[in-house]
C-alpha positions in Angstrom: 115.1 109.5 108.7 111.8 110.5 110.3 110.5 108.6 113.3 107.2 109.5 115.1 103.9 108.2 116.4 100.2 108.8 116.3 99.8 111.6 118.8 96.6 112.9 120.5 94.7 116.0 119.3 92.8 116.3 122.6 92.0 119.9 123.4 92.4 120.9 119.7 94.3 119.8 116.7 96.8 122.6 117.2 98.1 120.7 120.3 99.3 117.7 118.4 102.7 119.0 117.2 103.8 119.9 120.7 102.8 116.4 121.9 104.9 115.0 119.2 107.8 117.2 120.0 107.7 116.3 123.7 108.3 112.6 122.9 111.0 113.2 120.3 109.0 112.8 117.1 110.3 114.0 113.8 106.9 113.3 112.2 103.4 112.7 113.5 100.2 111.0 112.6 96.9 112.5 113.8 93.2 112.3 113.7 92.0 115.7 112.5 88.6 115.1 114.2 87.0 112.4 116.4 87.5 109.2 114.5 84.5 107.5 116.0 81.9 110.0 114.8 80.4 110.7 111.4 79.8 114.4 111.9 82.7 116.7 112.3 83.2 120.5 112.3 85.3 122.0 109.6 88.7 123.3 110.6 88.6 127.0 111.5 91.1 129.5 110.2 92.4 130.0 113.7 93.0 126.2 114.3 94.7 125.9 110.9 97.0 128.9 111.6 97.9 127.6 115.1 98.5 124.1 113.9 100.9 125.3 111.1 102.8 127.6 113.5 103.1 124.9 116.2 104.3 122.4 113.6 107.0 124.8 112.5 108.1 125.7 116.1 108.3 122.0 117.1 110.3 121.1 114.0 107.8 118.4 112.9 108.5 117.1 109.4 105.9 114.9 107.7 102.4 114.9 109.0 99.9 112.1 108.1 96.2 112.1 109.1 94.5 108.8 109.6 90.9 108.8 108.3 88.1 107.7 110.5 87.6 104.0 111.2 84.0 104.4 110.3 84.7 105.1 106.7 84.1 102.2 104.3 84.5 103.2 100.7 84.1 99.6 99.6 80.5 99.1 100.7 77.7 98.9 98.1 75.1 99.9 100.7 73.9 103.3 99.5 73.5 105.0 102.9 76.7 103.7 104.3 78.6 104.6 101.1 77.2 108.1 101.1 78.2 108.6 104.7 81.7 107.2 104.0 82.1 109.3 100.8 81.1 112.5 102.6 83.3 111.8 105.7 86.4 111.1 103.5 85.8 114.2 101.4 85.6 116.3 104.5 88.8 114.7 105.8 90.5 115.8 102.6 89.3 119.3 103.1 90.5 119.4 106.7 93.9 118.1 105.7 94.2 120.8 103.0 93.3 123.5 105.4 95.8 122.3 108.0 98.6 121.8 105.5 98.7 118.1 106.2 100.3 116.4 103.2 99.4 112.7 103.7 95.9 111.3 104.3 96.0 107.6 105.2 92.9 105.4 104.8 92.1 101.7 105.0 90.6 101.0 101.5 87.4 99.4 102.7 85.5 96.1 102.9 83.1 94.6 100.3 80.8 93.2 103.0 79.8 90.2 101.0 79.4 91.9 97.6 82.7 90.4 96.3 86.2 91.7 95.8 85.6 93.1 92.4 82.6 95.0 93.5 84.4 96.4 96.5 87.5 97.4 94.6 85.4 99.2 91.9 83.4 101.0 94.6 86.6 102.2 96.3 88.0 103.5 93.1 84.7 105.1 92.2 84.6 107.0 95.4 88.2 108.2 95.2 87.8 109.3 91.6 84.7 111.3 92.4 86.4 113.0 95.3 89.5 113.8 93.4 87.5 115.0 90.4 85.5 117.4 92.7 88.7 118.8 94.3 91.5 119.2 91.7 92.9 122.1 93.8 93.5 119.7 96.8 96.2 117.7 95.1 98.7 118.9 97.8 97.1 116.2 100.0 98.4 112.8 98.9 95.9 110.0 99.6 97.6 107.0 101.1 96.1 103.6 100.9 97.1 101.4 103.8 97.5 97.6 103.6 95.3 95.6 105.9 95.7 92.4 107.9 93.0 90.6 105.8 90.3 90.2 108.4 86.8 89.6 107.2 86.0 91.1 103.8 88.6 93.9 104.0 90.4 94.8 100.9 94.1 95.7 100.5 95.7 92.7 102.3 97.9 92.1 99.3 99.9 94.3 97.1 97.9 93.0 94.1 94.6 94.2 95.7 96.1 97.6 96.2 97.3 97.7 92.6 93.8 96.7 91.5 92.5 99.9 93.2 95.2 102.1 91.9 94.8 100.8 88.3 91.2 102.1 88.3 92.1 105.7 89.5 91.9 108.6 87.1 94.7 110.5 88.9 97.0 107.8 90.3 99.8 110.4 90.9 97.7 111.7 93.8 98.0 108.4 95.7 100.6 106.5 97.6 100.8 103.4 99.8 101.6 103.0 103.5 102.7 99.6 104.7 101.8 98.6 108.2 104.3 96.0 109.5 101.8 94.2 111.7 99.2 94.1 108.9 101.7 92.8 106.4 102.9 90.1 108.8 99.3 89.0 109.6 98.4 88.9 105.9 101.3 86.5 105.1 104.3 88.6 104.3 107.2 87.0 106.2 108.9 90.2 107.3 110.2 88.5 110.5 112.9 86.8 108.5 115.7 88.3 106.4 114.6 86.3 103.4 111.0 87.3 103.9 111.8 90.9 104.4 113.7 91.1 101.1 111.0 89.1 99.3 108.3 91.5 100.6 110.0 94.6 99.2 110.9 92.9 96.0 107.2 91.9 95.6 106.2 95.5 96.4 108.5 96.9 93.8 107.4 94.4 91.2 103.6 94.9 91.8 103.4 98.6 92.8 106.9 100.2 92.4 108.8 101.4 95.4 108.2 105.0 94.3 104.6 104.4 95.4 105.7 103.7 99.0 105.4 106.9 101.1 105.2 105.8 104.7 105.4 103.0 107.2 103.4 102.1 110.3 105.8 100.4 112.7 103.9 97.9 114.8 104.7 94.5 116.1 101.9 91.9 116.1 100.2 90.1 118.9 98.6 87.8 116.2 100.8 85.0 114.7 102.0 84.9 111.1 99.3 84.8 108.4 96.6 85.0 111.1 94.5 87.7 109.3 94.0 89.5 112.6 94.9 93.1 113.3 96.4 93.3 116.8 99.3 95.6 117.5 102.1 94.8 119.9 105.1 96.7 121.3 108.1 97.0 119.0 110.1 93.8 119.3 107.8 92.2 121.9 105.4 90.5 119.5 105.4 87.8 117.0 107.5 89.8 114.5 110.4 90.4 116.8 113.0 93.2 116.8 115.0 92.3 113.7 112.4 93.5 111.3 112.4 96.9 112.9 116.2 97.1 112.8 115.9 96.4 109.1 113.2 99.1 108.6 115.5 101.8 109.9 118.6 100.5 108.1 117.4 99.2 104.7 117.9 101.9 102.0 114.4 101.0 100.6 112.7 102.1 103.8 114.9 104.1 106.1 114.2 107.5 104.5 110.4 107.1 104.8 108.4 108.8 107.6 107.7 106.0 110.1 104.8 106.2 112.6 104.4 104.1 115.7 100.9 102.8 116.5 101.9 100.4 119.2 100.0 100.2 122.5 102.9 101.8 124.4 101.4 105.2 125.0 103.3 108.5 124.7 106.1 107.7 127.3 106.6 104.3 125.7 106.7 105.7 122.2 109.5 108.0 123.3 111.5 105.0 124.3 110.7 103.1 121.1 111.8 106.1 119.1 115.0 106.3 121.0 115.7 102.6 120.4 115.0 102.8 116.7 117.4 105.8 116.4 120.0 103.9 118.3 119.9 100.8 116.1 119.7 103.0 113.0 123.0 104.4 114.1 124.5 100.9 114.4 124.2 100.5 118.2 123.5 97.0 119.6 120.9 98.5 121.9 118.6 96.3 124.1 114.9 96.7 123.7 113.4 99.2 126.1 111.3 97.8 129.0 107.8 99.3 128.4 104.5 98.4 129.9 101.7 97.7 127.4 99.5 100.8 128.1 96.7 99.4 125.9 96.6 102.5 123.8 94.7 102.1 120.5 95.5 105.0 118.3 
């Protein structure tokens, strides 16, 4: 089992593994560059070497990069699509240079053009980028489910399948399920029956072999609200039982799991400790953590 969090790369991407190690991470999620800017410098050879060495020294297992929030591969606006296409392509190149094996991205939004147009546009972009970089297949692109706000695509397993079905190299892709997003999109993971039904549906629609990671987040938004608002583990509308299941269910417990809660580094350390304890069978109380308002 690998438990971790989205850690800061402030001061240089090479610092991220140590920050993960300091709070007890087995795995980490990162931004390879500022996620709020279109332009980003390539990774230097020195940065890449330092990142790889620090990752090794800190004993970090899986590493997943989260692509910029600015990227929208589903748009049909030519200028915005070109910027998104280029930004995602550069992210792929940075991950390859750093040895980061998972690249997570929100599929995109159709912005009024319709679901079919948006899905086709996403697949078109991903096909173009993969076709241009056959030697970067060591980086697995990971499509993340979304809460379903606005015109975003990927709120259902069927929408994710519709994208994957249009890909020329589907073996280069996986899926990350965000618990808060799934709950907000109408998957009842807060109950035992709903938890089981969710993974049965995932297996039927996508196949569990496509599942490569989890984002562990509780939800401030109520069930099926189509709103993306993360809460501390066990302190939101989902409640603690779903997270106990995540670390104990054979379908999910061996996946790398990344916290994106608003706890901040000290709080993530406590959440990781609690998850490890319940995974080991302990009847541990939830940690008392202040909501630090962190938005990874």
